[in-house]
C-alpha positions in Angstrom: 104.2 82.8 -11.8 104.3 86.5 -10.9 106.9 88.0 -8.5 104.2 88.9 -6.0 102.9 85.3 -6.0 106.4 83.9 -5.7 106.9 86.1 -2.6 103.5 85.0 -1.2 104.4 81.4 -1.6 107.8 81.9 -0.1 106.3 83.6 2.9 104.0 80.7 3.5 106.6 78.0 3.0 110.0 79.3 4.1 110.8 77.6 7.4 114.5 77.6 7.8 117.4 80.0 7.8 120.8 79.6 6.3 124.1 81.4 6.5 123.4 83.3 3.3 123.1 87.1 3.2 122.1 89.7 0.6 124.8 90.3 -2.0 126.4 93.6 -2.8 124.3 95.6 -5.3 124.3 94.6 -8.9 122.3 97.2 -10.8 119.5 95.4 -12.7 118.7 98.4 -14.9 120.7 100.9 -16.9 122.3 103.4 -14.6 121.4 107.1 -15.0 123.9 109.2 -17.1 124.3 111.8 -14.3 124.7 110.9 -10.6 121.5 111.1 -8.7 121.2 112.4 -5.2 119.7 109.9 -2.7 118.9 110.2 1.0 119.3 107.4 3.5 117.0 108.0 6.5 118.1 106.3 9.8 116.9 106.6 13.3 118.0 105.5 16.7 121.1 106.3 19.0 123.8 108.6 17.7 126.3 105.8 18.4 124.9 104.0 15.4 125.0 107.1 13.1 128.7 106.8 12.4 128.2 103.2 11.3 125.3 104.2 9.0 127.3 107.1 7.6 130.3 104.7 6.9 127.9 102.4 5.0 126.7 105.3 2.9 130.2 106.5 2.2 131.3 103.0 1.2 128.4 102.8 -1.2 129.3 106.1 -2.7 132.9 105.0 -3.3 131.7 101.8 -5.2 128.6 103.1 -7.0 129.1 106.0 -9.4 125.4 106.6 -10.4 124.4 108.0 -7.0 125.6 110.3 -4.1 124.0 109.5 -0.7 123.2 111.9 2.1 122.4 110.4 5.5 119.4 111.9 7.4 119.1 111.0 11.1 116.2 111.2 13.6 116.2 110.1 17.2 113.4 107.6 16.6 111.1 106.3 13.9 108.2 108.2 15.5 110.2 111.5 15.3 110.9 110.8 11.6 107.3 110.1 11.0 106.4 113.4 12.8 108.8 115.3 10.6 107.3 113.7 7.5 103.8 114.7 8.6 105.1 118.3 9.1 106.3 118.4 5.5 109.8 116.8 5.5 110.7 114.9 2.4 110.4 111.1 2.7 114.0 109.7 2.4 114.6 107.6 -0.7 115.6 104.6 1.5 114.8 104.7 5.2 114.6 102.7 8.4 111.2 102.5 10.0 109.7 100.8 13.0 107.0 98.3 12.1 104.5 100.3 14.1 104.6 103.0 11.4 104.1 100.7 8.5 100.3 101.0 8.5 100.6 104.8 8.3 103.1 104.6 5.5 100.8 102.3 3.5 97.7 104.5 4.2 99.5 107.6 2.9 101.1 105.7 0.0 104.6 106.8 0.9 106.3 103.6 0.1 106.5 101.1 -2.7 106.8 97.3 -2.4 110.3 96.0 -2.6 109.9 92.3 -3.4 110.3 92.5 -7.2 113.1 95.1 -7.0 115.1 93.0 -4.5 114.4 89.7 -6.4 115.8 91.3 -9.6 119.0 92.1 -7.7 119.5 88.6 -6.5 118.3 88.8 -2.9 117.1 85.4 -1.8 114.5 86.2 0.8 114.1 82.7 2.3 117.8 82.0 2.9 119.0 84.8 5.1 115.8 85.9 6.9 113.2 84.1 9.1 109.7 83.7 7.8 108.3 85.7 10.7 110.6 88.7 10.0 109.4 88.7 6.3 105.7 88.3 7.3 106.1 91.3 9.7 106.6 93.6 6.7 104.2 91.9 4.3 100.8 93.1 3.3 98.5 92.7 0.3 100.6 89.7 -0.8 103.6 91.9 -1.3 106.8 92.6 0.7 106.4 96.2 1.6 109.8 96.7 3.3 112.8 94.5 4.0 113.4 93.3 7.6 116.4 95.0 9.2 116.2 94.5 12.9 114.2 92.1 15.0 114.8 92.5 18.8 112.8 90.2 21.1 111.7 91.4 24.5 113.8 89.5 27.1 114.6 89.7 30.8 117.6 91.6 31.9 118.9 90.5 35.2 121.6 91.7 37.7 123.8 88.6 38.1 124.8 89.7 41.7 121.1 89.8 42.8 120.0 86.9 40.6 122.8 84.4 41.3 121.8 81.1 39.7 124.8 79.3 41.2 123.9 80.3 44.7 120.2 79.4 44.0 121.3 76.0 42.9 123.4 75.5 46.0 120.4 76.3 48.2 118.1 73.9 46.4 116.0 76.6 44.7 114.5 76.3 41.2 117.0 77.7 38.5 117.5 77.5 34.8 120.2 75.0 34.1 120.9 76.3 30.5 120.7 80.0 31.4 118.8 80.8 28.2 115.1 80.0 29.0 113.1 79.4 32.1 109.7 78.7 33.5 107.4 81.1 35.4 108.2 79.2 38.6 112.0 79.7 38.1 111.3 83.4 37.4 109.3 83.6 40.7 112.1 82.0 42.6 114.6 84.4 41.1 112.4 87.4 42.1 112.2 86.1 45.6 116.0 85.5 45.8 116.8 89.0 44.4 114.6 90.6 47.0 116.5 89.3 50.0 119.2 92.1 50.3 117.9 95.2 52.2 116.5 97.8 49.8 116.4 95.5 46.8 113.4 94.4 44.8 113.2 91.4 42.6 111.5 92.4 39.4 109.6 95.2 37.6 107.5 94.6 34.5 106.0 97.9 33.2 102.2 97.3 32.7 101.3 97.5 29.1 99.8 95.6 26.2 103.2 94.7 24.8 104.7 93.8 28.1 101.7 91.6 29.1 101.6 90.0 25.7 104.5 87.5 26.2 102.7 86.1 29.3 99.4 85.9 27.6 100.7 84.2 24.5 102.9 81.8 26.5 99.9 80.8 28.5 98.0 79.9 25.4 95.9 83.0 25.2 95.4 85.7 22.6 96.0 89.4 23.0 93.4 90.5 20.4 90.0 89.2 19.5 91.2 88.8 15.9 94.9 88.7 15.2 94.4 90.1 11.7 91.7 92.7 12.1 91.2 93.3 15.8 88.3 95.2 17.3 89.3 94.8 20.9 91.8 93.2 23.3 91.0 89.7 24.5 92.4 89.8 28.0 89.1 88.5 29.5 89.0 85.4 27.4 89.6 82.1 29.2 93.3 81.2 28.5 94.3 84.9 28.4 92.7 85.7 31.7 94.3 82.6 33.3 97.7 83.6 32.0 97.3 87.1 33.4 96.2 85.7 36.7 99.3 83.5 36.9 101.5 86.5 35.9 100.0 88.7 38.6 100.8 86.2 41.3 104.4 87.5 40.9 104.0 91.1 39.8 101.5 92.0 42.5 103.7 91.0 45.4 104.8 94.3 47.0 107.8 92.5 48.7 109.1 91.6 45.2 108.2 94.5 43.0 108.8 98.3 42.9 105.9 100.2 44.5 104.3 103.5 43.4 106.6 105.5 45.7 109.7 104.0 44.4 108.6 104.4 40.8 108.0 108.1 41.6 111.5 108.4 43.0 113.4 106.7 40.2 112.7 104.9 36.9 113.0 101.1 36.8 116.2 101.5 34.7 117.7 103.7 37.4 116.9 101.2 40.1 118.5 98.5 37.9 121.7 100.4 37.1 122.1 101.2 40.8 122.0 97.6 41.7 118.7 97.6 43.6 116.5 95.8 41.1 117.0 92.2 40.1 115.2 92.0 36.8 113.3 94.0 34.2 112.0 93.4 30.7 113.7 95.1 27.8 115.1 95.0 24.3 118.7 94.8 22.9 118.9 98.6 22.7 119.5 98.7 26.5 122.8 96.8 26.2 125.2 99.7 25.3 123.8 101.9 28.2 124.1 99.1 30.7 127.7 98.3 29.6 128.7 101.8 30.5 127.6 101.5 34.2 130.7 100.8 36.3 130.4 97.7 38.5 127.1 96.5 36.9 127.1 92.8 36.1 124.1 91.8 34.0 122.9 89.1 31.6 119.8 88.2 29.7 117.4 85.3 29.6 114.1 84.6 27.8 110.8 85.9 29.0 109.2 83.5 31.5 107.6 80.4 30.0 104.1 79.6 31.2 103.3 76.9 28.7 105.4 77.8 25.6 108.1 80.2 24.4 106.5 83.6 23.5 107.6 87.2 23.5 107.0 90.6 21.9 109.4 92.1 19.3 110.8 95.5 18.4 111.0 95.1 14.6 112.5 97.5 12.1 112.5 97.4 8.3 114.2 99.2 5.4 111.6 100.9 3.1 111.8 102.5 -0.3 110.0 105.8 -1.0 107.2 105.8 -3.5 108.7 109.0 -4.9 112.4 108.0 -4.9 114.7 110.2 -6.9 115.7 107.1 -8.8 114.0 103.8 -7.9 116.7 101.6 -9.5 119.5 103.5 -7.7 117.6 103.5 -4.4 117.0 99.8 -4.7 120.7 99.3 -5.2 121.4 101.3 -2.1 118.9 99.2 -0.2 120.7 96.0 -1.2 124.0 97.4 -0.1 122.6 98.5 3.3 121.2 95.0 3.8 124.4 93.3 2.9 126.3 91.3 5.5 129.3 93.7 5.6 127.1 96.7 6.0 125.0 95.1 8.8 128.1 94.0 10.5 129.3 97.6 10.8 126.1 98.6 12.5 125.8 95.7 15.0 129.2 96.5 16.5 127.6 99.4 18.3 125.6 96.9 20.3 122.0 98.1 19.8 120.8 96.0 16.8 119.5 92.4 16.7 119.9 91.9 12.9 117.2 90.2 10.9 120.1 89.1 8.6 120.6 85.6 10.2 124.2 85.3 9.0 125.2 88.4 11.0 123.0 87.4 14.0 125.0 84.1 14.3 128.4 85.9 13.9 130.8 87.1 16.6 130.2 90.6 15.3 126.8 90.4 17.0 127.4 87.9 19.8 130.5 89.8 20.9 132.0 87.1 23.1 133.9 88.5 26.1 131.4 91.4 26.5 128.2 91.6 28.6 125.7 90.1 28.3 127.3 86.7 28.4 124.3 85.0 26.9 123.7 87.2 23.8 122.5 84.1 22.0 119.3 84.5 24.0 118.3 87.3 21.6 118.6 84.8 18.7 116.8 82.0 20.4 114.0 84.3 21.6 113.3 85.6 18.1 111.6 82.2 17.4 109.1 83.1 20.1 108.1 86.5 18.8 104.4 86.8 18.2 103.8 89.2 15.3 101.1 91.7 16.2 98.5 93.1 13.8 99.4 96.1 11.7 97.9 99.0 13.6 98.4 102.8 13.3 96.9 103.3 16.8 99.4 101.6 19.0 100.2 104.7 21.1 96.5 105.4 21.5 95.8 101.8 22.5 98.5 101.8 25.2 97.3 105.1 26.5 93.7 104.1 26.7 94.3 101.0 28.9 97.3 102.1 30.8 95.5 103.3 34.0 93.5 100.0 34.2 96.6 97.9 33.6 98.5 99.8 36.3 95.7 99.1 38.8 96.1 95.4 38.2 99.5 95.5 39.8 98.9 98.3 42.3 95.4 97.8 43.8 95.9 96.2 47.3 92.9 93.8 47.0 92.1 92.3 43.6 89.0 90.1 43.9 87.3 91.1 40.7 90.0 90.3 38.1 87.6 89.0 35.4 85.5 92.1 35.7 88.5 94.3 35.4 89.8 92.5 32.3 86.4 92.8 30.7 86.5 96.5 31.3 90.0 96.7 29.8 88.8 94.9 26.6 85.9 97.4 26.3 88.2 100.4 26.8 90.3 99.1 23.9 87.3 98.8 21.6 86.9 102.5 21.1 90.5 102.8 19.9 90.6 99.6 17.8 87.3 100.2 16.1 88.3 103.6 14.9 88.9 104.3 11.3 92.7 104.8 11.9 93.2 101.1 12.8 94.6 99.2 9.8 94.5 95.4 9.5 97.5 93.5 8.2 95.6 92.3 5.1 92.5 93.5 3.2 
């Protein structure tokens, strides 16, 4: 059985995670006679750069055939922009899944399944099936999952006080990790009671509406593999959006246009005047720095089933690596449990490596948020979106109409508006720059 077929079978059948993690590199081929210069491309907050640099230095000290230079960008998008402007593709680099379609189109990466298999990486043991599928195309593993951060609800524990809600006989989540739409609504109402406070803000967008749509049994796209339009107007999708808007359209509960023009939702939240907002793990370090802010996290509201969006990153290998064997060895080292543990200490990363995700290095007991385990439990609800190279264009095309859904005073034509949104998306998704997940 070929390596590609083995990986395809594994992706279809792997259903459980264990405590295993990738081993330290064991070169599978003869090392070059002279040290080769490799680049490790990373992106994200500078707080993490020191950790990535330490990982590279550790590899250098243990692996004579290569010398590693770390390249840093503020985001995957900025890295991709630099590459389009002529910058050299790093030998091994972190990338957001949104950019995977472009990397494939331009043939800038090479599949990693056979290389990692030769180095003893057991894909099915340390990584979820969904994380692996997110970076798979053409029956090959194109990049290795690195981070998988689910969208969750951040809440101010002074404004959303579940103990006080329980004492008053209001709906509340007993386990503090997941809740229903009705509990979410009760919390938004409770948080709006103090003068000047608002209960919730969910930024209108395809990705932020997606958890509600999927949770209500709907679909975001007309085809989840090769979409040609959004499917917001379809029966279950439209019903889920209508249920969601019953909360997000209440001016007494949500930030209005004037307030949003004055401050960002994050600023309202950090100043203690917004009870809840949706976000990813990368918000945690910034919120920890706000003096006097007590916050926690909980799942996205459940309409009928657990569902959320995900911010997913992977580690890719350049198609023109200076030395593919040495670059693959570097990749295995970056993916190893000790290396990932270095990075998660900064607080931004939800690791795809399940051993690290379940460890105290990630959960960080004694630090906010108290229920960091919510990030792990919510990973199971991530709905993997189609591989598209036009996500920014899609969000931009429908943004005005989605904003109107939560801002127009009277909304008696929801179905018509959702149909128009689906049509507006068609011009983007039917363009030649949209790439399906499989041929």
